[in-house]
C-alpha positions in Angstrom: 0.0 0.0 0.0 2.8 2.4 0.9 4.5 1.6 -2.5 1.3 2.5 -4.3 1.0 5.8 -2.5 4.6 6.7 -3.2 4.2 5.7 -6.9 1.1 7.9 -7.2 2.8 10.9 -5.5 5.9 10.4 -7.8 3.6 10.2 -10.9 1.8 13.3 -9.8 5.0 15.2 -9.4 6.2 14.2 -12.9 2.9 15.2 -14.4 2.9 18.6 -12.7 6.6 19.2 -13.7 5.8 18.4 -17.3 2.7 20.5 -17.3 4.7 23.5 -15.9 7.3 23.1 -18.7 4.5 22.9 -21.3 2.9 26.1 -20.0 6.2 28.0 -19.8 7.1 26.9 -23.4 3.6 27.9 -24.6 3.7 31.3 -23.0 7.2 32.1 -24.4 6.2 30.8 -27.8 3.0 32.8 -27.9 4.8 36.0 -26.7 7.2 35.5 -29.7 4.3 35.0 -32.0 2.5 38.1 -30.6 5.7 40.2 -31.1 6.1 38.9 -34.7 2.5 39.6 -35.5 2.7 43.1 -34.0 5.9 44.2 -35.7 5.9 42.2 -38.9 2.2 42.0 -39.4 2.1 38.4 -40.4 -1.4 37.8 -39.2 -0.8 34.3 -37.6 -3.9 33.2 -35.7 -3.8 31.7 -32.2 -5.4 28.3 -32.7 -5.1 25.2 -30.5 -2.6 23.7 -33.0 -0.4 26.8 -32.7 -0.6 26.7 -28.9 0.3 23.0 -28.9 3.2 23.5 -31.3 4.5 26.4 -29.1 3.9 24.4 -25.9 5.9 21.4 -27.2 8.6 23.4 -29.0 8.8 26.7 -27.1 10.9 29.2 -29.1 11.6 26.6 -31.8 7.9 25.8 -32.1 7.1 29.5 -32.5 9.8 29.8 -35.2 8.3 26.7 -36.9 4.9 28.2 -36.9 6.3 31.4 -38.4 8.2 29.6 -41.1 5.1 27.4 -42.0 3.1 30.6 -42.3 5.7 32.4 -44.4 6.0 29.4 -46.8 2.2 29.4 -47.1 1.8 25.8 -46.1 -1.1 26.7 -43.8 -2.0 23.5 -41.9 -4.9 25.3 -40.3 -2.7 27.8 -38.6 
């Protein structure tokens, strides 16, 4: 029983740590997209796909979204 409780606590800590990293990456990526939209006027929308790419990739994810938009590949973003 104690092993199960320790495993659940350990799993919860790992999930919260991953969620925190995802949120930090998403915020940084969206700030970069906001700045690019403001100063370059690209008109990139903020959809769930964009947030997911920025959340997983952070700065590189934001750059990927920008490059995809500039190349006109779309993909719903």
